[in-house]
Structure formats: structure tokens, C-alpha cells
mmCIF file as Biopython writes it, N, C-alpha, C and O atoms, coordinates in Angstrom:
data_model
#
loop_
_atom_site.group_PDB
_atom_site.id
_atom_site.type_symbol
_atom_site.label_atom_id
_atom_site.label_alt_id
_atom_site.label_comp_id
_atom_site.label_asym_id
_atom_site.label_entity_id
_atom_site.label_seq_id
_atom_site.pdbx_PDB_ins_code
_atom_site.Cartn_x
_atom_site.Cartn_y
_atom_site.Cartn_z
_atom_site.occupancy
_atom_site.B_iso_or_equiv
_atom_site.auth_seq_id
_atom_site.auth_asym_id
_atom_site.pdbx_PDB_model_num
ATOM 1   N N  . MET A ? 1  ? 37.935 108.056 14.570  1.0 0.0 1  A 1 
ATOM 2   C CA . MET A ? 1  ? 39.183 107.866 13.868  1.0 0.0 1  A 1 
ATOM 3   C C  . MET A ? 1  ? 39.776 109.240 13.543  1.0 0.0 1  A 1 
ATOM 4   O O  . MET A ? 1  ? 39.068 110.134 13.080  1.0 0.0 1  A 1 
ATOM 5   N N  . ALA A ? 2  ? 41.042 109.394 13.782  1.0 0.0 2  A 1 
ATOM 6   C CA . ALA A ? 2  ? 41.731 110.660 13.502  1.0 0.0 2  A 1 
ATOM 7   C C  . ALA A ? 2  ? 42.151 110.708 12.030  1.0 0.0 2  A 1 
ATOM 8   O O  . ALA A ? 2  ? 42.579 109.703 11.461  1.0 0.0 2  A 1 
ATOM 9   N N  . MET A ? 3  ? 42.024 111.868 11.440  1.0 0.0 3  A 1 
ATOM 10  C CA . MET A ? 3  ? 42.470 112.071 10.054  1.0 0.0 3  A 1 
ATOM 11  C C  . MET A ? 3  ? 43.811 112.789 10.084  1.0 0.0 3  A 1 
ATOM 12  O O  . MET A ? 3  ? 43.997 113.741 10.843  1.0 0.0 3  A 1 
ATOM 13  N N  . PHE A ? 4  ? 44.737 112.333 9.262   1.0 0.0 4  A 1 
ATOM 14  C CA . PHE A ? 4  ? 46.057 112.935 9.207   1.0 0.0 4  A 1 
ATOM 15  C C  . PHE A ? 4  ? 46.256 113.648 7.881   1.0 0.0 4  A 1 
ATOM 16  O O  . PHE A ? 4  ? 45.795 113.177 6.841   1.0 0.0 4  A 1 
ATOM 17  N N  . ASN A ? 5  ? 46.937 114.776 7.917   1.0 0.0 5  A 1 
ATOM 18  C CA . ASN A ? 5  ? 47.314 115.461 6.687   1.0 0.0 5  A 1 
ATOM 19  C C  . ASN A ? 5  ? 48.600 114.842 6.173   1.0 0.0 5  A 1 
ATOM 20  O O  . ASN A ? 5  ? 49.480 114.480 6.953   1.0 0.0 5  A 1 
ATOM 21  N N  . TRP A ? 6  ? 48.704 114.722 4.865   1.0 0.0 6  A 1 
ATOM 22  C CA . TRP A ? 6  ? 49.911 114.202 4.236   1.0 0.0 6  A 1 
ATOM 23  C C  . TRP A ? 6  ? 50.655 115.368 3.614   1.0 0.0 6  A 1 
ATOM 24  O O  . TRP A ? 6  ? 50.048 116.242 2.995   1.0 0.0 6  A 1 
ATOM 25  N N  . PHE A ? 7  ? 51.951 115.380 3.775   1.0 0.0 7  A 1 
ATOM 26  C CA . PHE A ? 7  ? 52.789 116.427 3.206   1.0 0.0 7  A 1 
ATOM 27  C C  . PHE A ? 7  ? 53.873 115.781 2.361   1.0 0.0 7  A 1 
ATOM 28  O O  . PHE A ? 7  ? 54.413 114.737 2.726   1.0 0.0 7  A 1 
ATOM 29  N N  . ARG A ? 8  ? 54.197 116.411 1.216   1.0 0.0 8  A 1 
ATOM 30  C CA . ARG A ? 8  ? 55.266 115.946 0.342   1.0 0.0 8  A 1 
ATOM 31  C C  . ARG A ? 8  ? 56.446 116.885 0.498   1.0 0.0 8  A 1 
ATOM 32  O O  . ARG A ? 8  ? 56.304 118.104 0.403   1.0 0.0 8  A 1 
ATOM 33  N N  . TYR A ? 9  ? 57.591 116.314 0.735   1.0 0.0 9  A 1 
ATOM 34  C CA . TYR A ? 9  ? 58.816 117.101 0.848   1.0 0.0 9  A 1 
ATOM 35  C C  . TYR A ? 9  ? 59.779 116.647 -0.233  1.0 0.0 9  A 1 
ATOM 36  O O  . TYR A ? 9  ? 60.131 115.471 -0.319  1.0 0.0 9  A 1 
ATOM 37  N N  . TYR A ? 10 ? 60.200 117.600 -1.058  1.0 0.0 10 A 1 
ATOM 38  C CA . TYR A ? 10 ? 61.198 117.315 -2.087  1.0 0.0 10 A 1 
ATOM 39  C C  . TYR A ? 10 ? 62.570 117.696 -1.555  1.0 0.0 10 A 1 
ATOM 40  O O  . TYR A ? 10 ? 62.719 118.712 -0.876  1.0 0.0 10 A 1 
ATOM 41  N N  . TYR A ? 11 ? 63.574 116.878 -1.864  1.0 0.0 11 A 1 
ATOM 42  C CA . TYR A ? 11 ? 64.921 117.192 -1.405  1.0 0.0 11 A 1 
ATOM 43  C C  . TYR A ? 11 ? 65.955 116.650 -2.388  1.0 0.0 11 A 1 
ATOM 44  O O  . TYR A ? 11 ? 65.677 115.744 -3.174  1.0 0.0 11 A 1 
ATOM 45  N N  . LYS A ? 12 ? 67.141 117.220 -2.322  1.0 0.0 12 A 1 
ATOM 46  C CA . LYS A ? 12 ? 68.309 116.797 -3.096  1.0 0.0 12 A 1 
ATOM 47  C C  . LYS A ? 12 ? 69.537 117.003 -2.237  1.0 0.0 12 A 1 
ATOM 48  O O  . LYS A ? 12 ? 69.467 117.572 -1.148  1.0 0.0 12 A 1 
ATOM 49  N N  . TYR A ? 13 ? 70.655 116.535 -2.742  1.0 0.0 13 A 1 
ATOM 50  C CA . TYR A ? 13 ? 71.935 116.691 -2.058  1.0 0.0 13 A 1 
ATOM 51  C C  . TYR A ? 13 ? 72.859 117.527 -2.934  1.0 0.0 13 A 1 
ATOM 52  O O  . TYR A ? 13 ? 72.744 117.502 -4.159  1.0 0.0 13 A 1 
ATOM 53  N N  . ILE A ? 14 ? 73.768 118.261 -2.319  1.0 0.0 14 A 1 
ATOM 54  C CA . ILE A ? 14 ? 74.792 118.983 -3.072  1.0 0.0 14 A 1 
ATOM 55  C C  . ILE A ? 14 ? 76.082 118.174 -2.958  1.0 0.0 14 A 1 
ATOM 56  O O  . ILE A ? 14 ? 76.642 118.033 -1.871  1.0 0.0 14 A 1 
ATOM 57  N N  . ILE A ? 15 ? 76.541 117.650 -4.076  1.0 0.0 15 A 1 
ATOM 58  C CA . ILE A ? 15 ? 77.769 116.854 -4.140  1.0 0.0 15 A 1 
ATOM 59  C C  . ILE A ? 15 ? 78.737 117.563 -5.079  1.0 0.0 15 A 1 
ATOM 60  O O  . ILE A ? 15 ? 78.443 117.735 -6.262  1.0 0.0 15 A 1 
ATOM 61  N N  . ASN A ? 16 ? 79.878 117.968 -4.562  1.0 0.0 16 A 1 
ATOM 62  C CA . ASN A ? 16 ? 80.891 118.675 -5.364  1.0 0.0 16 A 1 
ATOM 63  C C  . ASN A ? 16 ? 80.282 119.865 -6.112  1.0 0.0 16 A 1 
ATOM 64  O O  . ASN A ? 16 ? 80.606 120.108 -7.275  1.0 0.0 16 A 1 
ATOM 65  N N  . GLY A ? 17 ? 79.406 120.596 -5.439  1.0 0.0 17 A 1 
ATOM 66  C CA . GLY A ? 17 ? 78.801 121.784 -6.038  1.0 0.0 17 A 1 
ATOM 67  C C  . GLY A ? 17 ? 77.663 121.509 -7.008  1.0 0.0 17 A 1 
ATOM 68  O O  . GLY A ? 17 ? 77.141 122.446 -7.613  1.0 0.0 17 A 1 
ATOM 69  N N  . GLN A ? 18 ? 77.263 120.256 -7.174  1.0 0.0 18 A 1 
ATOM 70  C CA . GLN A ? 18 ? 76.187 119.871 -8.092  1.0 0.0 18 A 1 
ATOM 71  C C  . GLN A ? 18 ? 74.994 119.326 -7.303  1.0 0.0 18 A 1 
ATOM 72  O O  . GLN A ? 18 ? 75.164 118.566 -6.349  1.0 0.0 18 A 1 
ATOM 73  N N  . TRP A ? 19 ? 73.784 119.723 -7.712  1.0 0.0 19 A 1 
ATOM 74  C CA . TRP A ? 19 ? 72.576 119.170 -7.098  1.0 0.0 19 A 1 
ATOM 75  C C  . TRP A ? 19 ? 72.381 117.752 -7.611  1.0 0.0 19 A 1 
ATOM 76  O O  . TRP A ? 19 ? 72.389 117.527 -8.821  1.0 0.0 19 A 1 
ATOM 77  N N  . ARG A ? 20 ? 72.206 116.791 -6.708  1.0 0.0 20 A 1 
ATOM 78  C CA . ARG A ? 20 ? 72.026 115.375 -7.068  1.0 0.0 20 A 1 
ATOM 79  C C  . ARG A ? 20 ? 70.880 114.781 -6.255  1.0 0.0 20 A 1 
ATOM 80  O O  . ARG A ? 20 ? 70.632 115.176 -5.116  1.0 0.0 20 A 1 
ATOM 81  N N  . HIS A ? 21 ? 70.186 113.819 -6.871  1.0 0.0 21 A 1 
ATOM 82  C CA . HIS A ? 21 ? 69.178 113.059 -6.132  1.0 0.0 21 A 1 
ATOM 83  C C  . HIS A ? 21 ? 69.749 111.671 -5.849  1.0 0.0 21 A 1 
ATOM 84  O O  . HIS A ? 21 ? 70.686 111.228 -6.514  1.0 0.0 21 A 1 
ATOM 85  N N  . SER A ? 22 ? 69.187 111.006 -4.877  1.0 0.0 22 A 1 
ATOM 86  C CA . SER A ? 22 ? 69.607 109.654 -4.529  1.0 0.0 22 A 1 
ATOM 87  C C  . SER A ? 22 ? 68.854 108.662 -5.403  1.0 0.0 22 A 1 
ATOM 88  O O  . SER A ? 22 ? 67.639 108.772 -5.569  1.0 0.0 22 A 1 
ATOM 89  N N  . THR A ? 23 ? 69.573 107.693 -5.963  1.0 0.0 23 A 1 
ATOM 90  C CA . THR A ? 23 ? 68.913 106.651 -6.745  1.0 0.0 23 A 1 
ATOM 91  C C  . THR A ? 23 ? 68.363 105.548 -5.846  1.0 0.0 23 A 1 
ATOM 92  O O  . THR A ? 23 ? 67.648 104.663 -6.316  1.0 0.0 23 A 1 
ATOM 93  N N  . ALA A ? 24 ? 68.693 105.596 -4.550  1.0 0.0 24 A 1 
ATOM 94  C CA . ALA A ? 24 ? 68.234 104.575 -3.607  1.0 0.0 24 A 1 
ATOM 95  C C  . ALA A ? 24 ? 66.934 104.964 -2.905  1.0 0.0 24 A 1 
ATOM 96  O O  . ALA A ? 24 ? 66.387 104.173 -2.137  1.0 0.0 24 A 1 
ATOM 97  N N  . SER A ? 25 ? 66.438 106.166 -3.158  1.0 0.0 25 A 1 
ATOM 98  C CA . SER A ? 25 ? 65.207 106.652 -2.515  1.0 0.0 25 A 1 
ATOM 99  C C  . SER A ? 25 ? 64.181 107.022 -3.574  1.0 0.0 25 A 1 
ATOM 100 O O  . SER A ? 25 ? 64.540 107.251 -4.729  1.0 0.0 25 A 1 
ATOM 101 N N  . PRO A ? 26 ? 62.902 107.083 -3.196  1.0 0.0 26 A 1 
ATOM 102 C CA . PRO A ? 26 ? 61.854 107.424 -4.159  1.0 0.0 26 A 1 
ATOM 103 C C  . PRO A ? 26 ? 62.089 108.802 -4.785  1.0 0.0 26 A 1 
ATOM 104 O O  . PRO A ? 26 ? 62.568 109.723 -4.123  1.0 0.0 26 A 1 
ATOM 105 N N  . THR A ? 27 ? 61.745 108.926 -6.064  1.0 0.0 27 A 1 
ATOM 106 C CA . THR A ? 27 ? 61.892 110.192 -6.780  1.0 0.0 27 A 1 
ATOM 107 C C  . THR A ? 27 ? 60.561 110.604 -7.395  1.0 0.0 27 A 1 
ATOM 108 O O  . THR A ? 27 ? 59.663 109.788 -7.605  1.0 0.0 27 A 1 
ATOM 109 N N  . GLU A ? 28 ? 60.467 111.898 -7.674  1.0 0.0 28 A 1 
ATOM 110 C CA . GLU A ? 28 ? 59.271 112.453 -8.301  1.0 0.0 28 A 1 
ATOM 111 C C  . GLU A ? 28 ? 59.660 113.771 -8.956  1.0 0.0 28 A 1 
ATOM 112 O O  . GLU A ? 28 ? 60.546 114.473 -8.469  1.0 0.0 28 A 1 
ATOM 113 N N  . ARG A ? 29 ? 59.005 114.103 -10.047 1.0 0.0 29 A 1 
ATOM 114 C CA . ARG A ? 29 ? 59.266 115.376 -10.721 1.0 0.0 29 A 1 
ATOM 115 C C  . ARG A ? 29 ? 58.402 116.472 -10.111 1.0 0.0 29 A 1 
ATOM 116 O O  . ARG A ? 29 ? 57.228 116.263 -9.807  1.0 0.0 29 A 1 
ATOM 117 N N  . ASP A ? 30 ? 59.010 117.649 -9.940  1.0 0.0 30 A 1 
ATOM 118 C CA . ASP A ? 30 ? 58.248 118.783 -9.424  1.0 0.0 30 A 1 
ATOM 119 C C  . ASP A ? 30 ? 57.523 119.485 -10.564 1.0 0.0 30 A 1 
ATOM 120 O O  . ASP A ? 30 ? 57.581 119.035 -11.709 1.0 0.0 30 A 1 
ATOM 121 N N  . GLU A ? 31 ? 56.836 120.590 -10.257 1.0 0.0 31 A 1 
ATOM 122 C CA . GLU A ? 31 ? 56.043 121.306 -11.270 1.0 0.0 31 A 1 
ATOM 123 C C  . GLU A ? 31 ? 56.893 121.891 -12.392 1.0 0.0 31 A 1 
ATOM 124 O O  . GLU A ? 31 ? 56.357 122.230 -13.447 1.0 0.0 31 A 1 
ATOM 125 N N  . ARG A ? 32 ? 58.204 122.020 -12.192 1.0 0.0 32 A 1 
ATOM 126 C CA . ARG A ? 32 ? 59.105 122.524 -13.234 1.0 0.0 32 A 1 
ATOM 127 C C  . ARG A ? 32 ? 59.796 121.407 -14.007 1.0 0.0 32 A 1 
ATOM 128 O O  . ARG A ? 32 ? 60.579 121.667 -14.922 1.0 0.0 32 A 1 
ATOM 129 N N  . GLY A ? 33 ? 59.501 120.156 -13.631 1.0 0.0 33 A 1 
ATOM 130 C CA . GLY A ? 33 ? 60.091 119.022 -14.330 1.0 0.0 33 A 1 
ATOM 131 C C  . GLY A ? 33 ? 61.413 118.536 -13.755 1.0 0.0 33 A 1 
ATOM 132 O O  . GLY A ? 33 ? 62.040 117.640 -14.320 1.0 0.0 33 A 1 
ATOM 133 N N  . ASN A ? 34 ? 61.849 119.121 -12.626 1.0 0.0 34 A 1 
ATOM 134 C CA . ASN A ? 34 ? 63.096 118.691 -11.987 1.0 0.0 34 A 1 
ATOM 135 C C  . ASN A ? 34 ? 62.876 117.380 -11.239 1.0 0.0 34 A 1 
ATOM 136 O O  . ASN A ? 34 ? 61.862 117.207 -10.563 1.0 0.0 34 A 1 
ATOM 137 N N  . LEU A ? 35 ? 63.823 116.467 -11.360 1.0 0.0 35 A 1 
ATOM 138 C CA . LEU A ? 35 ? 63.739 115.198 -10.647 1.0 0.0 35 A 1 
ATOM 139 C C  . LEU A ? 35 ? 64.313 115.363 -9.249  1.0 0.0 35 A 1 
ATOM 140 O O  . LEU A ? 35 ? 65.465 115.769 -9.088  1.0 0.0 35 A 1 
ATOM 141 N N  . ASN A ? 36 ? 63.509 115.048 -8.237  1.0 0.0 36 A 1 
ATOM 142 C CA . ASN A ? 36 ? 63.891 115.207 -6.837  1.0 0.0 36 A 1 
ATOM 143 C C  . ASN A ? 36 ? 63.572 113.929 -6.085  1.0 0.0 36 A 1 
ATOM 144 O O  . ASN A ? 36 ? 62.771 113.111 -6.537  1.0 0.0 36 A 1 
ATOM 145 N N  . ASN A ? 37 ? 64.207 113.765 -4.929  1.0 0.0 37 A 1 
ATOM 146 C CA . ASN A ? 37 ? 63.760 112.734 -4.009  1.0 0.0 37 A 1 
ATOM 147 C C  . ASN A ? 37 ? 62.529 113.269 -3.318  1.0 0.0 37 A 1 
ATOM 148 O O  . ASN A ? 37 ? 62.372 114.479 -3.155  1.0 0.0 37 A 1 
ATOM 149 N N  . VAL A ? 38 ? 61.660 112.373 -2.915  1.0 0.0 38 A 1 
ATOM 150 C CA . VAL A ? 38 ? 60.420 112.788 -2.266  1.0 0.0 38 A 1 
ATOM 151 C C  . VAL A ? 38 ? 60.207 111.960 -1.005  1.0 0.0 38 A 1 
ATOM 152 O O  . VAL A ? 38 ? 60.421 110.748 -0.995  1.0 0.0 38 A 1 
ATOM 153 N N  . ALA A ? 39 ? 59.781 112.636 0.052   1.0 0.0 39 A 1 
ATOM 154 C CA . ALA A ? 39 ? 59.379 111.974 1.288   1.0 0.0 39 A 1 
ATOM 155 C C  . ALA A ? 39 ? 57.951 112.400 1.566   1.0 0.0 39 A 1 
ATOM 156 O O  . ALA A ? 39 ? 57.652 113.594 1.613   1.0 0.0 39 A 1 
ATOM 157 N N  . VAL A ? 40 ? 57.070 111.431 1.750   1.0 0.0 40 A 1 
ATOM 158 C CA . VAL A ? 40 ? 55.679 111.713 2.070   1.0 0.0 40 A 1 
ATOM 159 C C  . VAL A ? 40 ? 55.514 111.485 3.564   1.0 0.0 40 A 1 
ATOM 160 O O  . VAL A ? 40 ? 55.759 110.387 4.064   1.0 0.0 40 A 1 
ATOM 161 N N  . VAL A ? 41 ? 55.098 112.529 4.271   1.0 0.0 41 A 1 
ATOM 162 C CA . VAL A ? 41 ? 54.955 112.456 5.719   1.0 0.0 41 A 1 
ATOM 163 C C  . VAL A ? 41 ? 53.475 112.470 6.051   1.0 0.0 41 A 1 
ATOM 164 O O  . VAL A ? 41 ? 52.738 113.358 5.622   1.0 0.0 41 A 1 
ATOM 165 N N  . GLY A ? 42 ? 53.052 111.485 6.814   1.0 0.0 42 A 1 
ATOM 166 C CA . GLY A ? 42 ? 51.656 111.369 7.216   1.0 0.0 42 A 1 
ATOM 167 C C  . GLY A ? 42 ? 51.545 110.267 8.242   1.0 0.0 42 A 1 
ATOM 168 O O  . GLY A ? 42 ? 52.399 110.136 9.118   1.0 0.0 42 A 1 
ATOM 169 N N  . ASP A ? 43 ? 50.495 109.472 8.137   1.0 0.0 43 A 1 
ATOM 170 C CA . ASP A ? 43 ? 50.334 108.419 9.122   1.0 0.0 43 A 1 
ATOM 171 C C  . ASP A ? 43 ? 51.113 107.153 8.763   1.0 0.0 43 A 1 
ATOM 172 O O  . ASP A ? 43 ? 51.181 106.224 9.568   1.0 0.0 43 A 1 
ATOM 173 N N  . ILE A ? 44 ? 51.706 107.103 7.555   1.0 0.0 44 A 1 
ATOM 174 C CA . ILE A ? 44 ? 52.518 105.964 7.136   1.0 0.0 44 A 1 
ATOM 175 C C  . ILE A ? 44 ? 53.793 106.511 6.510   1.0 0.0 44 A 1 
ATOM 176 O O  . ILE A ? 44 ? 53.727 107.396 5.656   1.0 0.0 44 A 1 
ATOM 177 N N  . ALA A ? 45 ? 54.937 106.008 6.912   1.0 0.0 45 A 1 
ATOM 178 C CA . ALA A ? 45 ? 56.205 106.451 6.331   1.0 0.0 45 A 1 
ATOM 179 C C  . ALA A ? 45 ? 56.373 105.845 4.946   1.0 0.0 45 A 1 
ATOM 180 O O  . ALA A ? 45 ? 56.059 104.672 4.739   1.0 0.0 45 A 1 
ATOM 181 N N  . SER A ? 46 ? 56.871 106.643 3.986   1.0 0.0 46 A 1 
ATOM 182 C CA . SER A ? 46 ? 57.075 106.150 2.628   1.0 0.0 46 A 1 
ATOM 183 C C  . SER A ? 46 ? 58.520 105.762 2.366   1.0 0.0 46 A 1 
ATOM 184 O O  . SER A ? 46 ? 58.822 105.166 1.332   1.0 0.0 46 A 1 
ATOM 185 N N  . VAL A ? 47 ? 59.419 106.092 3.290   1.0 0.0 47 A 1 
ATOM 186 C CA . VAL A ? 47 ? 60.835 105.784 3.110   1.0 0.0 47 A 1 
ATOM 187 C C  . VAL A ? 47 ? 61.325 105.085 4.365   1.0 0.0 47 A 1 
ATOM 188 O O  . VAL A ? 47 ? 61.125 105.568 5.479   1.0 0.0 47 A 1 
ATOM 189 N N  . ARG A ? 48 ? 61.960 103.957 4.175   1.0 0.0 48 A 1 
ATOM 190 C CA . ARG A ? 48 ? 62.550 103.248 5.301   1.0 0.0 48 A 1 
ATOM 191 C C  . ARG A ? 48 ? 64.054 103.327 5.175   1.0 0.0 48 A 1 
ATOM 192 O O  . ARG A ? 48 ? 64.597 103.015 4.115   1.0 0.0 48 A 1 
ATOM 193 N N  . PRO A ? 49 ? 64.745 103.735 6.228   1.0 0.0 49 A 1 
ATOM 194 C CA . PRO A ? 49 ? 66.199 103.816 6.137   1.0 0.0 49 A 1 
ATOM 195 C C  . PRO A ? 49 ? 66.813 102.435 6.042   1.0 0.0 49 A 1 
ATOM 196 O O  . PRO A ? 49 ? 66.340 101.492 6.675   1.0 0.0 49 A 1 
ATOM 197 N N  . SER A ? 50 ? 67.858 102.319 5.257   1.0 0.0 50 A 1 
ATOM 198 C CA . SER A ? 50 ? 68.573 101.050 5.187   1.0 0.0 50 A 1 
ATOM 199 C C  . SER A ? 50 ? 69.742 101.120 6.156   1.0 0.0 50 A 1 
ATOM 200 O O  . SER A ? 50 ? 70.500 102.091 6.166   1.0 0.0 50 A 1 
ATOM 201 N N  . ILE A ? 51 ? 69.876 100.106 6.951   1.0 0.0 51 A 1 
ATOM 202 C CA . ILE A ? 51 ? 70.935 100.054 7.952   1.0 0.0 51 A 1 
ATOM 203 C C  . ILE A ? 51 ? 71.940 98.999  7.531   1.0 0.0 51 A 1 
ATOM 204 O O  . ILE A ? 51 ? 71.600 97.828  7.363   1.0 0.0 51 A 1 
ATOM 205 N N  . LYS A ? 52 ? 73.192 99.431  7.362   1.0 0.0 52 A 1 
ATOM 206 C CA . LYS A ? 52 ? 74.234 98.494  6.980   1.0 0.0 52 A 1 
ATOM 207 C C  . LYS A ? 52 ? 74.663 97.712  8.209   1.0 0.0 52 A 1 
ATOM 208 O O  . LYS A ? 52 ? 74.873 98.277  9.281   1.0 0.0 52 A 1 
ATOM 209 N N  . GLN A ? 53 ? 74.790 96.402  8.037   1.0 0.0 53 A 1 
ATOM 210 C CA . GLN A ? 53 ? 75.224 95.562  9.147   1.0 0.0 53 A 1 
ATOM 211 C C  . GLN A ? 53 ? 76.727 95.684  9.314   1.0 0.0 53 A 1 
ATOM 212 O O  . GLN A ? 53 ? 77.466 95.855  8.344   1.0 0.0 53 A 1 
ATOM 213 N N  . GLN A ? 54 ? 77.162 95.593  10.550  1.0 0.0 54 A 1 
ATOM 214 C CA . GLN A ? 54 ? 78.574 95.673  10.854  1.0 0.0 54 A 1 
ATOM 215 C C  . GLN A ? 54 ? 79.114 94.279  11.092  1.0 0.0 54 A 1 
ATOM 216 O O  . GLN A ? 54 ? 78.465 93.447  11.727  1.0 0.0 54 A 1 
ATOM 217 N N  . LYS A ? 55 ? 80.304 94.033  10.579  1.0 0.0 55 A 1 
ATOM 218 C CA . LYS A ? 55 ? 80.980 92.764  10.816  1.0 0.0 55 A 1 
ATOM 219 C C  . LYS A ? 55 ? 82.241 93.064  11.601  1.0 0.0 55 A 1 
ATOM 220 O O  . LYS A ? 55 ? 83.092 93.828  11.146  1.0 0.0 55 A 1 
ATOM 221 N N  . LYS A ? 56 ? 82.364 92.474  12.766  1.0 0.0 56 A 1 
ATOM 222 C CA . LYS A ? 56 ? 83.525 92.731  13.612  1.0 0.0 56 A 1 
ATOM 223 C C  . LYS A ? 56 ? 84.708 91.945  13.055  1.0 0.0 56 A 1 
ATOM 224 O O  . LYS A ? 56 ? 84.633 90.726  12.896  1.0 0.0 56 A 1 
ATOM 225 N N  . VAL A ? 57 ? 85.793 92.646  12.761  1.0 0.0 57 A 1 
ATOM 226 C CA . VAL A ? 57 ? 86.976 92.001  12.189  1.0 0.0 57 A 1 
ATOM 227 C C  . VAL A ? 57 ? 88.157 92.035  13.151  1.0 0.0 57 A 1 
ATOM 228 O O  . VAL A ? 57 ? 89.225 91.514  12.828  1.0 0.0 57 A 1 
ATOM 229 N N  . GLY A ? 58 ? 87.993 92.616  14.286  1.0 0.0 58 A 1 
ATOM 230 C CA . GLY A ? 58 ? 89.066 92.687  15.277  1.0 0.0 58 A 1 
ATOM 231 C C  . GLY A ? 58 ? 88.658 93.667  16.345  1.0 0.0 58 A 1 
ATOM 232 O O  . GLY A ? 58 ? 87.607 94.301  16.242  1.0 0.0 58 A 1 
ATOM 233 N N  . PRO A ? 59 ? 89.483 93.803  17.380  1.0 0.0 59 A 1 
ATOM 234 C CA . PRO A ? 59 ? 89.119 94.747  18.431  1.0 0.0 59 A 1 
ATOM 235 C C  . PRO A ? 59 ? 89.031 96.178  17.900  1.0 0.0 59 A 1 
ATOM 236 O O  . PRO A ? 59 ? 89.991 96.716  17.349  1.0 0.0 59 A 1 
ATOM 237 N N  . LEU A ? 60 ? 87.863 96.773  18.080  1.0 0.0 60 A 1 
ATOM 238 C CA . LEU A ? 60 ? 87.592 98.159  17.675  1.0 0.0 60 A 1 
ATOM 239 C C  . LEU A ? 60 ? 87.654 98.392  16.166  1.0 0.0 60 A 1 
ATOM 240 O O  . LEU A ? 60 ? 87.753 99.544  15.744  1.0 0.0 60 A 1 
ATOM 241 N N  . HIS A ? 61 ? 87.600 97.357  15.341  1.0 0.0 61 A 1 
ATOM 242 C CA . HIS A ? 61 ? 87.599 97.514  13.882  1.0 0.0 61 A 1 
ATOM 243 C C  . HIS A ? 61 ? 86.327 96.874  13.335  1.0 0.0 61 A 1 
ATOM 244 O O  . HIS A ? 61 ? 86.013 95.724  13.643  1.0 0.0 61 A 1 
ATOM 245 N N  . TYR A ? 62 ? 85.616 97.622  12.535  1.0 0.0 62 A 1 
ATOM 246 C CA . TYR A ? 62 ? 84.387 97.120  11.934  1.0 0.0 62 A 1 
ATOM 247 C C  . TYR A ? 62 ? 84.451 97.279  10.426  1.0 0.0 62 A 1 
ATOM 248 O O  . TYR A ? 62 ? 85.022 98.242  9.914   1.0 0.0 62 A 1 
ATOM 249 N N  . LEU A ? 63 ? 83.870 96.342  9.732   1.0 0.0 63 A 1 
ATOM 250 C CA . LEU A ? 63 ? 83.812 96.380  8.276   1.0 0.0 63 A 1 
ATOM 251 C C  . LEU A ? 63 ? 82.349 96.512  7.878   1.0 0.0 63 A 1 
ATOM 252 O O  . LEU A ? 63 ? 81.519 95.716  8.317   1.0 0.0 63 A 1 
ATOM 253 N N  . PHE A ? 64 ? 82.017 97.500  7.057   1.0 0.0 64 A 1 
ATOM 254 C CA . PHE A ? 64 ? 80.651 97.691  6.584   1.0 0.0 64 A 1 
ATOM 255 C C  . PHE A ? 64 ? 80.496 96.990  5.244   1.0 0.0 64 A 1 
ATOM 256 O O  . PHE A ? 64 ? 81.346 97.119  4.364   1.0 0.0 64 A 1 
ATOM 257 N N  . TYR A ? 65 ? 79.405 96.249  5.094   1.0 0.0 65 A 1 
ATOM 258 C CA . TYR A ? 65 ? 79.128 95.577  3.815   1.0 0.0 65 A 1 
ATOM 259 C C  . TYR A ? 65 ? 77.674 95.657  3.484   1.0 0.0 65 A 1 
ATOM 260 O O  . TYR A ? 65 ? 77.247 95.149  2.447   1.0 0.0 65 A 1 
#
């Protein structure tokens, strides 16, 4: 059996010049107490992307919901 190393990656987004975390993704505090989004990379993904379904409303027009 192969052993995998797990890595934690902290990330944030810059919105209008302000650092922000996503409320839709897992969060964790770093060693300084800052709240960040976290992705754990290893043999199992900890974050699954959400895909918005498209509804066709006419030729070449799509509505996201």
C-alpha cells in the first residue's frame, strides 16, 4: 500500500482591496489566528467544486440558478 503525504494550503481572495475568505468553503485559523480557507491535498480531496446547472432560455442564452 502506498502512503501519501497530506498538505494544507491556506488561501483567501482579494475583493475590492480587502482580503476575504469564502463562506462556501472550509475554513481554519492559522498560527496567527487569521481565518483562511483551507484545502487539504492528499489521497482524498477535502473540497468539491459546486457546479451551477444551466437552464436554456433561448438560442445562445443561458440562465444560471
